[in-house]
C-alpha positions in Angstrom: 13.4 -13.7 -4.4 10.9 -16.5 -5.6 7.8 -17.3 -3.9 4.9 -19.2 -6.0 1.6 -16.4 -4.7 3.5 -13.4 -4.9 6.7 -12.6 -6.6 9.4 -10.0 -5.6 11.7 -8.4 -8.1 14.1 -5.6 -7.5 15.5 -2.8 -10.0 16.9 0.3 -9.8 16.4 -0.1 -5.7 12.7 -0.9 -6.5 11.3 -3.6 -5.2 8.4 -4.6 -6.8 5.9 -7.1 -5.4 3.8 -8.6 -7.4 0.4 -10.8 -6.5 0.8 -14.2 -9.0 -2.3 -15.8 -8.8 -4.3 -15.3 -12.1 -6.3 -18.4 -12.4 -8.4 -17.0 -8.8 -8.0 -13.4 -9.2 -5.3 -12.8 -7.5 -7.6 -13.8 -4.9 -5.7 -13.9 -1.5 -5.5 -18.1 1.0 -3.8 -18.4 3.4 -0.2 -19.7 1.5 -0.3 -16.3 0.1 -0.7 -13.7 3.0 2.0 -16.0 4.6 4.3 -15.4 1.2 3.2 -11.5 1.4 4.1 -11.5 5.0 7.7 -13.0 4.1 8.1 -10.4 1.7 6.7 -7.5 3.3 9.6 -8.1 5.9 12.2 -8.4 3.4 11.5 -5.6 2.0 10.7 -3.9 5.2 14.9 -4.7 5.8 16.2 -4.6 2.5 19.0 -2.0 2.5 19.0 -2.1 -1.3 15.4 -1.3 -1.4 14.2 2.1 -1.5 10.9 2.0 -2.8 8.2 -1.2 -3.3 5.2 -0.7 -5.7 2.8 -3.7 -5.1 0.6 -4.9 -8.1 -1.0 -8.0 -9.9 -0.6 -10.3 -12.9 -2.7 -10.3 -15.3 -5.9 -8.1 -15.2 -7.0 -8.4 -11.8 -5.2 -6.4 -9.2 -6.9 -8.6 -5.9 -10.3 -9.5 -5.8 -9.8 -10.0 -2.0 -10.4 -12.8 0.6 -11.0 -16.5 -1.3 -14.2 -17.0 -0.4 -13.9 -20.7 -1.9 -10.8 -21.7 0.3 -12.3 -20.3 3.4 -15.7 -21.9 3.3 -13.7 -25.6 2.1 -12.7 -24.9 6.3 -16.3 -25.8 7.2 -17.1 -25.3 11.0 -13.1 -24.3 11.7 -13.5 -21.4 8.9 -13.2 -18.3 12.3 -10.5 -20.2 13.6 -8.9 -20.4 9.9 -9.9 -16.8 9.3 -7.9 -15.5 12.4 -5.2 -17.0 10.9 -4.9 -15.4 7.5 -5.7 -12.4 8.8 -2.4 -12.2 11.6 -0.5 -12.9 7.9 -2.0 -10.5 6.4 -2.8 -7.8 8.7 1.0 -7.6 9.8 1.8 -8.0 6.3 0.2 -4.5 5.8 1.3 -3.8 8.9 5.3 -4.0 7.2 4.4 -2.6 4.3 2.8 0.9 5.7 5.1 1.6 8.2 8.2 1.4 6.9 10.2 4.2 5.7 10.4 3.4 2.2 7.0 5.2 -0.5 4.3 2.1 -1.4 3.4 2.8 -4.7 0.5 0.9 -5.0 -0.2 -0.2 -9.5 -3.6 -0.9 -9.9 -3.8 -3.1 -12.9 -8.0 -4.8 -13.0 -10.8 -4.8 -10.8 -9.7 -4.3 -6.5 -12.6 -5.7 -4.4 -12.7 -6.7 -0.1 -9.2 -7.4 1.0 -7.7 -5.8 -2.4 -9.0 -2.6 -2.1 -7.6 -2.5 1.4 -4.3 -2.9 -0.3 -5.0 -0.3 -2.7 -6.0 1.8 0.7 -3.1 1.3 2.1 -0.4 2.2 -0.2 1.3 5.4 -0.2 -0.1 6.4 -3.7 -1.8 4.3 -5.7 -1.9 4.3 -9.6 -4.6 2.7 -11.7 -5.4 2.0 -15.5 -8.6 3.3 -16.7 -9.9 -0.2 -16.3 -9.7 -0.5 -12.9 -12.8 -1.3 -10.7 -13.0 -0.7 -6.4 -16.0 -1.9 -4.1 -15.6 -3.1 -0.9 -18.2 -6.4 -1.1 -18.1 -7.1 2.5 -21.3 -6.4 3.6 -22.8 -8.1 0.1 -21.9 -11.2 1.7 -22.1 -11.0 5.4 -19.0 -10.1 6.3 -17.1 -7.0 7.7 -13.7 -5.7 6.4 -10.7 -6.6 6.9 -7.1 -5.9 5.6 -7.1 -2.7 6.9 -10.2 -1.2 5.1 -11.9 -0.1 8.3 -9.0 2.2 9.3 -8.0 3.7 6.1 -11.7 3.9 4.2 -13.3 6.2 6.0 -9.9 8.4 6.2 -9.7 9.0 2.9 -13.2 9.2 1.4 -15.1 9.9 4.5 -17.5 8.2 7.3 -20.4 9.0 5.0 -19.5 7.9 2.1 -17.3 5.2 3.7 -20.4 3.5 4.9 -22.3 3.9 1.5 -19.2 1.8 0.1 -19.9 -0.9 2.6 -23.7 -0.5 2.7 -24.3 -0.6 -0.8 -21.5 -2.6 -2.7 -21.4 0.5 -4.9 -18.2 -0.3 -7.4 -16.3 2.6 -8.5 -14.7 3.2 -11.5 -10.5 4.5 -11.8 -11.7 7.8 -12.4 -14.8 8.0 -9.2 -12.0 6.1 -7.2 -9.3 9.0 -8.0 -12.3 12.1 -7.3 -12.5 10.1 -4.2 -9.3 10.3 -3.3 -8.8 6.7 -3.1 -5.8 6.5 -5.8 -4.1 9.5 -7.7 -4.0 9.4 -10.7 -5.5 6.9 -13.5 -3.2 5.3 -16.4 -3.4 3.6 -19.9 -3.1 -0.1 -19.5 0.2 -0.1 -21.3 1.7 3.0 -19.6 0.8 1.8 -16.2 4.1 -0.7 -14.9 6.5 2.4 -16.8 5.1 5.2 -15.4 4.7 3.9 -11.7 7.8 2.3 -11.9 9.8 6.0 -13.0 8.2 7.3 -10.3 9.5 4.5 -7.9 13.1 5.1 -8.7 13.0 8.6 -8.7 11.5 8.0 -4.8 14.3 5.6 -4.5 17.0 8.2 -4.7 15.3 10.5 -2.2 15.7 10.6 1.7 13.9 7.5 2.4 14.1 8.3 6.0 12.7 12.3 5.8 9.6 9.7 3.9 8.9 7.3 6.5 9.0 10.3 9.3 6.4 12.6 7.8 4.4 9.1 6.9 4.7 8.9 10.7 3.5 12.6 11.3 0.7 11.8 8.8 -0.6 9.0 10.3 -0.2 10.5 13.9 -2.1 13.8 13.1 -5.5 11.6 12.6 -5.6 11.4 16.5 -3.6 14.7 18.0 -4.7 18.3 19.0 -3.7 20.9 17.2 -0.8 21.8 19.4 0.3 17.9 19.9 0.8 17.6 16.6 2.3 20.9 15.7 4.6 19.6 19.4 5.6 16.4 17.3 6.6 18.8 14.2 8.8 20.9 15.9 10.6 17.2 17.7 10.8 15.5 14.4 12.3 18.7 12.4 14.9 18.7 14.7 15.7 15.4 14.5 15.6 15.3 11.2 17.9 18.5 10.3 20.6 17.0 12.3 20.7 13.5 10.1 22.8 12.7 7.6 20.0 13.4 5.5 18.7 16.6 6.3 22.6 17.5 6.2 22.9 16.6 2.2 19.7 17.8 1.8 20.5 21.7 3.4 24.1 21.4 2.3 22.8 21.2 -1.5 20.5 24.1 -1.1 23.2 26.2 -0.5 25.2 25.0 -2.6 22.7 24.8 -5.7 23.3 21.7 -6.5 21.2 18.4 -6.8 21.2 16.5 -3.3 22.3 12.6 -2.9 20.9 10.5 -0.9 22.2 7.6 -2.2 25.9 8.0 -0.4 27.0 5.1 2.0 
């Protein structure tokens, strides 16, 4: 599936989404977020894709929104940003809500909405060259791209506000310590490491992954008792599913589970 600014390739059941606007630091403009939405819907629906990797071309993941293109809208900037964020937010919703694991391969700077995309990933691995900054308050703006949802949940409210107010930049190791990324990987090994993990996950129980993700997100707004009720219902449903039956049978039979059966 070829687009100009967002590329999608498929390898071993892994969809690799690549932000491809290196001359602008992979900045997100209207065309790019529209293509990202198209690709996100395709990845969400595709039967051949069982895990998704999100990365960028060059030495930058994404510097966030394309402020130059926004400013060119003049008095129409408010309407324009509503269009841009509609595409971007729907893309993030599809990527985050799909059952398939979403793994970030953060190859460089992630700023603004670029950092929002990192936060929205189920897991994220970054090169030692990666930098992370929210950047919005520095230019008098507020976060979009899921940043205000995920950031305080990942790092805590006080740290989230610190990152917003001060525009503090985190290096890869700090971002790992704060829980924004999972691991720091050498630049030349980043994609191989992420693809190896993603290909392994692609052989796993994608429906169970999705159900687990939903449980975790619901837990942020549920009481202990209501969350445990949801756990009980979901566990019972999974146990009677084809994935559950295969997983239990493989355990009893002491063999590796095969979740790729047609």
